[in-house]
C-alpha positions, 0 to 999 in steps of 0.5 A: 500500500502506498501512502501519498502526500496530497496538496491541492492537485499535487501528490507524491509517494511518501512511504511505501508501507501500510504502517502508521504515518503522520504529516504536518505543516512547518515553517511558512506553510510551504513546507510539509513534514512526514514521519513513517516507515521506509521499505526496510522498516526503518522510521524516517522523517522527510521534509517536502516543499509543497510547490515541488513534490517530485522528491523530498528536500531531506530525510533522516532515519531513526533506526528500526523500531515498531513504535510510530513516531509522534512529531511536535513542531514549534514554528517560532524556533523551528524545533522538531521533537520526535518520540515513538510509542514505547521508546525511551528516547526523545530526539530534537531537530532543527528544521531549516529551509536550506541544507542540511534541512534537518539537523539534530540538536538533542538526543535525550534518554528517558528512564520510562518508555513513552506512551504519548507526548505533547507540547506545552504552549509557548505562553507557559514557558519560563523565559527568565531561565531561557526555556525555549521549549517544554514537552510532556512525556506520558509514561505508564504512571506519570506525566514527566515534563522535559524542558529545553534551555538555551545556555545563557545568563538567566534572570537579567534581560529578555532575550528577544532573539529567542522569543519572537512574537507567538500566536495568541489565544484569541480566535481570528474568526468564527466558524461561520465567518470561515465558512463564508470565505473570510481568512484572517491570521491569529493575532501574535503576542509578545512573550516579554513578561511586561507585555503579555496580555492580561488575564480576564478579571474572572480568571484572576478571581478563580486563581489563587494568589501566587508568591514569587520566588527567585528564578522566575517561577511562582511558589505554586509552580515549584511545588507542582514540579517537585511533587513528581519526585521526592528527591531534589532537582538535579542536573541532567545526566551525561547520557541526556546531554545533547549533541551540538551542531552549528545551527542557531540553536546549537547551544540547546540543552535538555534538562529533566525533572527527576524521574518519578519512578526513582523515588517511588521505587525507593519508597517501595523498597523501604515500605514493602518487599523488594527483590534481592535481584533488583540490581541484576545487571545484564551485559554482553560478553566479550566480542571473542565469544560472538559468532559474527558475519551472519547473512541471510537470516529469516527475520519473518518467522511466525509470532508463535516461534521464538525465531531460533533455538539453542542448547549447550553446544549449538544454535539453529537459525532459520535462513531466508533461502528457498527450501527452508534451510537452517544454519547450525553454529557450534558455540565452541567455535565463535568468531567471524564466519567465512563469506562462502556458503555454509553447510545447512539443513535443507528442510524443503519447506519454510520453517514454522518453529524449531526446537532442540531435544533437551536430552539429545543435543544432536536432535533437532525437530522442525515444524514446516508449513506443510503440516509435517514435523521433520526430525534431523540429526546433527553429527558430532562436531557440527555440520560439515556437509549439507543435510537433506534427509531427515531421520524421520517425518511425523504426519498427522496434522491437517494444517500448518503447525504453530509450535512444538515443545519437547516433554521436560522429563520423558525422552522422545515425547513431543507436543505440537499445535496446529491451525487445525486447532488441535494439540498432538503428542508424538513418540519419536521412538516409534514415529507415531502420534499417540494423543490428540487434545481437543477443545480449542475454538481458535488459533493456539498461541502457545503451550507449555509443560508443567515442571513435573511433566504431568500437565500441559497448559495452552493459551488460545485466541478464543480468549481462554487459558486451558490445562490438560491432563493428556493421559486422562482426557483429551479435553481440558480439565481446567479452563479460565479467561485469558488475554483479550484480542488477537495479538498473540500470547505465551504461557509458562509455569511458575512457582513450582507449577502452582501458577501460570504466567501468561504474557499477552495484550489487553483490550487497548493492545498494550502488552500485559502480564497475567498471573493465574493460580492453577487451583482457581483458573476459572476465576481469572488472573489473580494479578496483572502488571503492564509492560509497554506498547509494542506489537511483538508478543513478550516471550517469557523465560522462567528460572525456577532456581531464582524465581526470576522471569525474563521477558522480551519480544522479537524486535525489542531492545529491552529485556524485562526482569521480574521476581515472581512471588506466590503471594502479594504483591506477586510481581517484584520488578528488577533492573532491565537490560537494554541494548543499542539495537533491536534483537531478533530473538533471545534464547537462554542456556542451562544453568551450568553455563553460568559463571558462578564465580562472577555471580552470574545467575543466567546466560542467554544468546542474543540473535541480531541481524548479523551476529549471535552474542552471549549475554550474562546476567549478574547480581552485584555482590561484595564477597565474590571469593565465596560461593553465593549459596543464597542465590545458587540452590541445587539446580535440576539436571534438565539435560538428563531424562528420567523416563522414556516416552512410553513409560510416561504414557503408561502412567509413570512419573519422574523427577530430575535429580539435582546438582550443586553449582558450587566449585570445589575450591569455593566456600559458601558465603553462609559459612564465611566468617562474620565481620566484626563491626568497628565502632567509629568515633566522631570528632567532638565537634560533631557532638557539640554541634548536636547539643543545644546552647543550654546544654553547652552552658551547663557543661561549661559551668560544670567544667569550671566548678570542677576546677574551682572545687565543690561549691557547697564548701564554705569560703574562708571569708564566710568564717570571719566575724563582721558587723551585726545588721542592727549596727548599720541602722545608726 
């Protein structure tokens, strides 16, 4: 679909996509500015001359992101503010009628993602502090003002070059006059404090009196600004410092009020429970561990698929090459891939989903668009030649397959979901279908096995969350209301299988997390928490050792981290991990791949358009020479099966054995010697400063008396005999 810019009878192709775009007039009404997405899904800003629409005057690309840009333009200063829904960045450009047309003057990083943005009227600016622009950022819980100042000496003279006359607040014509053909401009007013139009008497009566304070702000305005945070106002951080350009407003700087969430989290940590993982830090490992020079990746895998999969030894990535080819990379051989063609697995049809067998690192199951599951065997050491023949092919579904999932305990047992609205279980040992689960009324978004492997949960487009006991019935044993809308969802078991965590969308298409109790599934979620605005479904990974939930979507730049509790408040938010460019997928590795000496609690692989990068999540600790046994309990040996698929189908159950992650040469921190607290004595001046004047006077008198002796002892002259009082009368 082509989007066109139309002015009178002239038109031009603006963006050749069907995604959301915006248009507005700039400067002297001869120029038009459009924002949208180009053919490679990059957000782009273009400036047009309405008299010559053959081509745009200039354009700026703001990188790949799913959130549409919101443009705000100030005609007085020529400044353009851009922010996308779901972004944590606010960009400011200067628009000029000559080259370079669009020059960036500020790139501000915000703590919270943007839900909306609006510009404050010019008459509300603080001209005494050289504030030339102010916008309001709408986040999940707050409205955050973002001010732009020109660095000049404030509070002295009115800078007329910064503040030309602006559009007033009195309408130029009535609606009836405009319909009759009359055209008049709105009268412009001065921003000089002494020349501004006076308010009406009615409005003055309605407003409370304001006491002026230094800095050009009223007492009421200062209180309103400070009410968003309990911490004092601070200067902008280095990350929010603008870039300078040789334009007339190149000295523009951006100042922020403190983020409300900082003080809120501090108060919550004092008054309520907080996670011991709240300061978890994610970082990309050294480049020597990366696999680079990836080419031809398939970036359009279905939303029900994670996009790629990994185990302890290797990674499988679908390629955008005819024949549904899959590349397999060995993690033991990082580095730059050769420019020549690599050996691949030729699946013959497009890949819908793929998964490694948890008990056989060489076996890869691939679901195709032809409703077949092909099981491939990767030789020791990885692929050396192109593989064209699968080990076996599973047939039974009548339509395209959504997703596949191996059983967590039984070897050779696989579950698949399909467009035919069924979930089927397969025994790879016999290559036969063994169970068909029914009851879904629409597309199956996701499914997950319970930790003990006895139950299977699904979330469906028909707005239902279901729990199956496949060995007892092909119908759901429990059912409850799920996320609304057709946007996609995922499900995972948490808290030892007592709860279900579903990531989906609410009625406003905002990403949301839902927590269900498996005992009261029909009653709906017991807790919910919002995430952000983005079109991709959040893919959850749950670590049972730490109860941490990691969430991110394909095309995101951020990984959210929550600690899940079995009781209120259920969700404890921790620090999130952000990267500079969008990732195409995230896959977490077994716990044994973590460096426990560096207090690494999780490790994942991040897939970008041309590399695979390991990401380590660490908890900052002081005594790293000790094994942190409080956050590293014995972990399940999830790469060993406990029973066969046939044994599970016949009614047997199993449980993973557990192993310690503690190295032999490290002592547990719980047995570390306790540090003896050292009492610190403050100087006497501190104690004196803390005492009142009366206390100081009493201490001084006591010291003087101590030197003179006891005041109760009689003085020598008191024993002398003097004149009687009667003798003085004479």
